[in-house]
C-alpha positions as CSV (number, residue, x, y, z in Angstrom):
1,M,2.5,-19.6,-31.5
2,E,1.3,-19.7,-27.9
3,K,4.1,-19.9,-25.3
4,K,4.2,-23.1,-23.2
5,K,3.3,-22.6,-19.6
6,M,6.1,-23.7,-17.3
7,K,6.1,-24.8,-13.7
8,I,9.0,-23.3,-11.8
9,L,10.1,-24.0,-8.2
10,I,11.9,-21.2,-6.4
11,L,13.8,-22.4,-3.3
12,S,14.8,-19.9,-0.6
13,C,15.8,-19.9,3.0
14,N,14.7,-17.7,6.0
15,T,18.3,-16.8,6.9
16,G,17.9,-13.1,6.1
17,E,14.9,-11.6,4.3
18,G,16.9,-10.8,1.2
19,H,16.8,-14.4,-0.1
20,N,13.0,-14.5,0.3
21,T,12.6,-11.0,-1.3
22,A,14.6,-12.2,-4.3
23,A,12.6,-15.4,-4.6
24,R,9.3,-13.4,-4.5
25,A,10.6,-11.1,-7.2
26,I,11.4,-14.0,-9.5
27,A,8.0,-15.6,-8.8
28,E,6.3,-12.2,-9.6
29,R,8.0,-12.1,-13.0
30,C,7.2,-15.7,-13.8
31,E,3.5,-15.2,-13.0
32,A,3.4,-11.9,-14.9
33,E,4.6,-13.8,-18.0
34,G,2.0,-16.5,-17.6
35,H,4.0,-19.2,-15.8
36,E,3.3,-21.0,-12.5
37,A,5.8,-20.4,-9.7
38,Q,6.1,-21.9,-6.3
39,V,8.3,-20.3,-3.6
40,V,9.3,-22.9,-1.0
41,D,11.5,-22.6,2.1
42,F,14.2,-25.2,1.5
43,L,14.9,-25.8,5.2
44,G,11.2,-26.3,5.7
45,L,11.5,-29.6,3.7
46,G,13.7,-31.0,6.5
47,R,12.7,-32.0,10.0
48,K,9.9,-30.2,11.8
49,H,11.0,-26.8,13.3
50,S,14.5,-27.1,11.7
51,S,13.9,-24.1,9.5
52,A,12.9,-21.9,12.4
53,F,15.8,-23.1,14.6
54,I,18.5,-22.7,11.9
55,S,17.2,-19.4,10.6
56,N,16.9,-17.9,14.1
57,F,20.4,-19.1,15.1
58,Y,21.9,-17.6,11.9
59,I,20.1,-14.3,12.3
60,R,20.8,-13.9,16.0
61,L,24.5,-14.8,15.5
62,A,24.8,-12.2,12.7
63,K,22.8,-9.6,14.7
64,Y,24.2,-9.9,18.2
65,F,27.7,-11.4,17.6
66,P,28.6,-10.0,14.2
67,Y,32.4,-10.5,14.6
68,V,31.9,-14.1,15.6
69,F,29.7,-14.5,12.5
70,G,32.4,-12.8,10.4
71,F,35.2,-15.0,11.8
72,F,33.4,-18.2,10.8
73,Y,32.4,-16.8,7.4
74,N,36.0,-15.7,6.6
75,A,37.4,-19.0,7.9
76,M,35.1,-20.9,5.5
77,L,36.0,-18.5,2.7
78,L,39.7,-19.1,3.3
79,I,39.3,-22.9,3.2
80,S,37.2,-22.6,0.1
81,R,39.7,-20.4,-1.7
82,T,42.9,-22.2,-0.7
83,F,43.1,-25.7,0.5
84,Y,39.5,-27.0,0.1
85,I,39.4,-30.8,-0.5
86,G,36.2,-32.9,-0.7
87,H,32.9,-31.8,0.7
88,S,32.4,-29.3,3.5
89,I,30.2,-29.7,6.5
90,V,27.7,-27.2,4.9
91,Y,27.3,-29.6,2.0
92,W,26.7,-32.7,4.3
93,L,24.2,-30.8,6.4
94,N,22.2,-29.9,3.3
95,A,22.6,-33.3,1.8
96,R,20.5,-34.6,4.7
97,I,17.5,-32.8,3.2
98,A,18.3,-33.9,-0.4
99,P,16.1,-37.0,-0.3
100,R,13.0,-35.0,0.7
101,L,13.8,-32.4,-2.0
102,G,14.2,-35.2,-4.5
103,E,10.8,-36.6,-3.6
104,Y,9.2,-33.2,-3.8
105,L,10.7,-32.7,-7.3
106,K,9.5,-36.1,-8.4
107,Q,5.9,-35.5,-7.2
108,N,5.5,-32.0,-8.7
109,H,7.2,-32.3,-12.1
110,F,8.9,-28.8,-12.3
111,D,10.4,-27.5,-15.5
112,A,13.1,-25.6,-13.5
113,V,14.3,-25.0,-10.0
114,V,15.8,-21.6,-9.1
115,M,17.6,-21.1,-5.8
116,T,18.2,-17.8,-4.1
117,H,20.4,-19.5,-1.4
118,M,23.3,-21.9,-1.7
119,F,21.8,-24.4,0.8
120,P,19.3,-25.9,-1.7
121,A,22.1,-25.8,-4.3
122,D,24.1,-28.2,-2.2
123,A,21.0,-30.5,-2.0
124,I,20.7,-30.4,-5.8
125,A,24.4,-31.3,-6.0
126,R,23.8,-34.3,-3.7
127,L,20.9,-35.5,-5.8
128,K,23.1,-35.3,-9.0
129,H,25.9,-37.1,-7.3
130,K,23.5,-39.9,-6.4
131,G,22.4,-40.1,-10.1
132,V,18.9,-38.5,-9.5
133,E,17.6,-36.6,-12.5
134,T,16.8,-33.0,-11.6
135,P,15.1,-30.1,-13.5
136,L,17.1,-27.3,-15.0
137,S,18.9,-25.7,-12.0
138,I,19.8,-22.1,-11.5
139,M,21.6,-20.7,-8.5
140,V,21.0,-16.9,-7.9
141,A,23.5,-15.0,-5.7
142,T,21.9,-12.2,-3.7
143,D,25.2,-10.5,-2.8
144,Y,28.1,-9.0,-4.7
145,T,30.5,-11.8,-4.0
146,C,31.1,-15.6,-4.4
147,Y,30.0,-17.5,-1.3
148,P,32.2,-20.0,0.6
149,F,31.9,-23.5,-0.9
150,L,29.7,-22.4,-3.8
151,E,31.9,-24.5,-6.0
152,E,30.3,-27.6,-4.3
153,A,27.0,-26.8,-6.0
154,V,26.5,-28.6,-9.3
155,C,24.0,-26.2,-11.0
156,D,23.4,-25.7,-14.7
157,Y,23.7,-21.9,-14.4
158,Y,24.8,-19.3,-11.8
159,V,23.3,-15.9,-11.8
160,L,25.7,-13.3,-10.3
161,A,25.3,-9.7,-9.4
162,H,27.7,-8.2,-12.1
163,E,30.1,-9.2,-14.8
164,D,33.0,-7.6,-12.9
165,L,32.6,-10.5,-10.5
166,M,33.1,-13.2,-13.1
167,P,36.8,-13.6,-12.4
168,V,36.1,-14.2,-8.7
169,Y,33.7,-17.1,-9.7
170,A,36.1,-18.5,-12.3
171,K,38.9,-18.7,-9.7
172,R,36.7,-20.9,-7.6
173,K,36.5,-23.4,-10.5
174,I,33.0,-22.5,-11.5
175,P,32.8,-22.9,-15.4
176,V,32.7,-19.5,-17.1
177,E,30.1,-20.8,-19.6
178,K,27.7,-21.3,-16.7
179,L,28.0,-17.7,-15.4
180,C,25.2,-15.3,-16.1
181,P,25.9,-11.8,-14.9
182,F,22.2,-10.7,-14.9
183,G,22.2,-8.9,-11.5
184,I,20.3,-9.4,-8.3
185,P,16.5,-9.9,-8.6
186,V,14.3,-7.1,-7.4
187,S,10.6,-6.6,-7.8
188,M,9.3,-5.1,-11.1
189,R,7.9,-2.2,-8.9
190,F,11.4,-0.8,-8.6
191,A,12.1,-0.7,-12.3
192,N,8.6,0.9,-12.7
193,R,9.0,3.2,-9.8
194,P,7.2,6.5,-9.5
195,T,9.0,9.8,-10.2
196,R,10.4,11.8,-7.3
197,Q,7.5,14.3,-7.6
198,E,4.8,11.5,-7.8
199,A,6.4,9.7,-4.8
200,R,6.5,12.9,-2.7
201,E,2.9,13.7,-3.5
202,H,1.8,10.2,-2.6
203,L,3.8,10.3,0.7
204,E,2.8,13.9,1.5
205,I,6.4,15.2,1.5
206,A,7.1,18.7,0.4
207,Q,8.8,18.9,-3.0
208,D,11.5,21.4,-1.9
209,E,12.7,19.9,1.4
210,P,15.6,17.5,1.9
211,C,14.4,14.0,2.7
212,Y,16.4,11.3,4.5
213,L,15.4,7.7,4.6
214,V,16.8,5.3,7.2
215,M,16.4,1.5,6.8
216,G,17.7,-1.2,9.2
217,G,17.2,-4.5,7.3
218,S,15.7,-7.8,8.6
219,M,18.7,-8.6,10.7
220,G,18.3,-5.5,12.8
221,A,19.3,-1.9,12.5
222,G,22.5,-2.0,14.6
223,R,21.8,0.8,17.1
224,M,19.1,2.3,14.9
225,K,17.5,4.2,17.7
226,K,20.7,6.0,18.5
227,F,21.4,6.7,14.9
228,A,17.9,8.2,14.2
229,K,18.2,10.4,17.3
230,K,21.7,11.6,16.2
231,L,20.4,12.3,12.7
232,S,17.4,14.2,14.0
233,D,19.7,16.3,16.3
234,T,21.8,17.2,13.2
235,V,19.1,17.7,10.6
236,K,17.0,20.7,11.6
237,E,15.5,21.3,8.2
238,G,14.1,18.4,6.1
239,K,12.1,15.2,6.6
240,I,13.5,12.1,8.2
241,L,11.8,8.8,7.4
242,V,12.7,5.7,9.5
243,I,11.4,2.3,8.4
244,C,11.4,-0.3,11.2
245,G,9.8,-3.1,9.1
246,K,8.1,-5.8,11.1
247,N,9.9,-4.9,14.4
248,E,6.9,-3.4,16.2
249,R,8.8,-3.1,19.5
250,L,11.5,-1.0,17.8
251,R,8.8,1.1,16.2
252,A,7.0,1.8,19.5
253,E,10.3,2.7,21.3
254,M,11.3,5.1,18.5
255,E,7.9,6.7,18.4
256,Q,8.1,7.4,22.1
257,M,11.7,8.5,22.0
258,L,11.3,10.9,19.0
259,A,7.7,12.1,19.7
260,D,8.9,15.7,20.0
261,R,10.7,15.6,16.6
262,K,8.1,16.9,14.2
263,N,10.2,16.3,11.2
264,V,10.6,12.6,11.9
265,R,8.2,10.0,10.6
266,I,8.4,6.4,12.0
267,I,7.1,3.8,9.7
268,G,6.4,0.1,10.4
269,F,6.0,-2.6,7.8
270,T,5.3,-1.2,4.3
271,T,4.9,-2.4,0.8
272,E,5.7,1.1,-0.6
273,I,9.5,0.9,-0.5
274,P,9.8,2.0,-4.2
275,Y,7.9,5.2,-3.2
276,Y,10.1,5.9,-0.2
277,M,13.3,5.3,-2.2
278,S,12.1,7.5,-5.1
279,A,11.1,10.3,-2.7
280,C,14.2,10.6,-0.6
281,D,17.4,12.5,-1.4
282,V,19.6,10.0,0.5
283,L,19.2,6.5,1.9
284,Y,21.0,5.2,5.0
285,T,21.2,1.4,5.1
286,K,23.5,-1.4,6.0
287,P,25.0,-3.0,2.8
288,G,22.7,-5.9,2.4
289,G,22.5,-7.2,-1.1
290,L,18.8,-6.7,-1.7
291,T,18.2,-3.3,-0.2
292,S,21.4,-2.0,-1.8
293,T,20.3,-3.3,-5.2
294,E,16.8,-1.9,-4.8
295,A,18.4,1.5,-4.2
296,L,20.7,1.0,-7.1
297,V,17.8,0.3,-9.5
298,C,15.9,3.3,-8.1
299,H,19.0,5.5,-8.5
300,T,18.8,6.5,-4.8
301,P,21.9,8.1,-3.4
302,T,23.1,5.8,-0.6
303,V,25.2,5.9,2.5
304,H,26.2,2.4,3.7
305,T,26.3,2.1,7.5
306,A,28.4,-0.6,9.3
307,A,28.4,-4.0,7.6
308,I,27.9,-7.3,9.2
309,P,31.3,-8.9,8.6
310,G,31.1,-11.4,5.7
311,C,29.3,-10.9,2.4
312,E,28.0,-7.5,3.5
313,T,31.7,-6.4,3.6
314,D,32.0,-7.4,-0.1
315,N,28.8,-5.6,-0.9
316,L,30.1,-2.4,0.7
317,I,33.5,-2.7,-1.2
318,F,31.7,-3.2,-4.5
319,F,29.4,-0.2,-4.0
320,R,32.2,2.0,-2.7
321,D,34.7,1.1,-5.5
322,N,32.0,1.8,-8.2
323,G,30.8,5.1,-6.8
324,L,27.4,3.7,-5.9
325,A,27.4,4.5,-2.2
326,I,29.5,6.2,0.4
327,P,30.5,3.9,3.3
328,A,31.4,5.0,6.8
329,K,32.1,3.1,10.0
330,R,31.1,5.7,12.6
331,Q,27.6,7.1,12.9
332,K,29.0,10.7,13.0
333,K,30.7,10.1,9.6
334,Q,27.6,8.4,8.2
335,I,25.4,11.3,9.1
336,E,27.9,13.8,7.7
337,A,28.1,11.9,4.4
338,G,24.3,11.8,4.0
339,Y,24.0,15.4,4.9
340,R,26.5,16.3,2.1
341,L,24.6,14.1,-0.4
342,A,21.3,15.6,0.5
343,N,22.5,19.2,0.1
344,D,24.9,18.8,-2.8
345,P,23.0,18.3,-6.1
346,K,26.3,17.8,-8.0
347,L,27.5,15.0,-5.7
348,R,24.0,13.3,-5.9
349,A,24.1,13.6,-9.7
350,E,27.5,11.9,-9.9
351,M,26.4,9.0,-7.8
352,Q,23.1,8.6,-9.7
353,E,25.1,8.6,-13.0
354,A,27.2,5.7,-11.7
355,Q,24.0,3.9,-10.5
356,M,22.4,4.3,-14.0
357,R,25.5,2.7,-15.6
358,M,25.6,-0.2,-13.2
359,A,21.9,-1.0,-12.5
360,K,20.3,-4.2,-13.8
361,P,16.6,-3.7,-13.4
362,D,15.5,-6.6,-15.6
363,T,17.3,-9.5,-13.8
364,T,14.1,-11.4,-13.2
365,L,13.2,-11.2,-16.9
366,E,16.7,-12.4,-17.9
367,I,16.4,-15.4,-15.6
368,L,13.0,-16.3,-17.0
369,R,14.3,-15.9,-20.6
370,L,17.2,-18.2,-19.8
371,I,14.8,-20.9,-18.5
372,E,12.5,-20.5,-21.6
373,E,15.5,-20.7,-24.0
374,K,16.9,-23.8,-22.3
375,K,13.6,-25.6,-22.1
376,R,13.0,-25.0,-25.9
377,S,16.4,-26.4,-26.8
């Protein structure tokens, strides 16, 4: 019997590229399985320019004033966990976009709506509170935590990063029967990654030399230039790969600063992250949910650099406690930890064994199967 083609809306926000990356990964799987998927910026449904303003404010606050960002995040978390009553300001701000979301859903007749950010989940909750019929709704967390005020969402299901986090969600009064510990969505390219040998051949890296990969993330690298220079001062033998992403200014500055370091390769935007993660012996990255999960799925030994206070702190703790990464606050300690990993096969193997136990490479397929199952019933 031919499978019914479904139309699935995936709502994201531009407050950090991880949410968009997860959304695209879900869309990739839906389309590979013969369904139609639309990825939409939820904030873009609001007033003109509101998405750019809110996203830029959020990212700049986290990037340039991380401790202020952390203060507000932890304050909201404390309220959410202890004496929360009624609806938060976050709910009411997103409720303002709910009518436009409701109209969009009505016009397009989606079978399901999947959200990789809690902002659209608040809007869905508002529509339900107003008696508006909505499609099957699934909230997907992109960090190893339960976000402040997530209990305000009224979703049909919640996809969380790991089953060990289920008690955290349950304490926030989210029904256990709605919790689906499928993992954080990553592209199928990470599950189907090349071997270490294939990746090194493709990237023209010698098979027998240590290889260090440095990634900064969309919110900035946090003194990435200084870190790369220190690393190149320490590592005399081996290849150092530094991915700057879309930050062309950073790339140009680093190319100029490290022009005399023949073992350093500065890389701009690339779609070949699975190759780089497969090729390297150790990855240096801040503990963002998506990049950390991509490394987990690739079984890439990881050193977590300083976290932006908030959900990244929870990510760092989860990875540390499960032996999935080594965290360090100071750059000197970070570099030392990576050097040990790159040059100690036993230490790398132990971390990779832990990664193999904890990785969930088929998250996007699990989400799609959930939608298909519920739409049949």
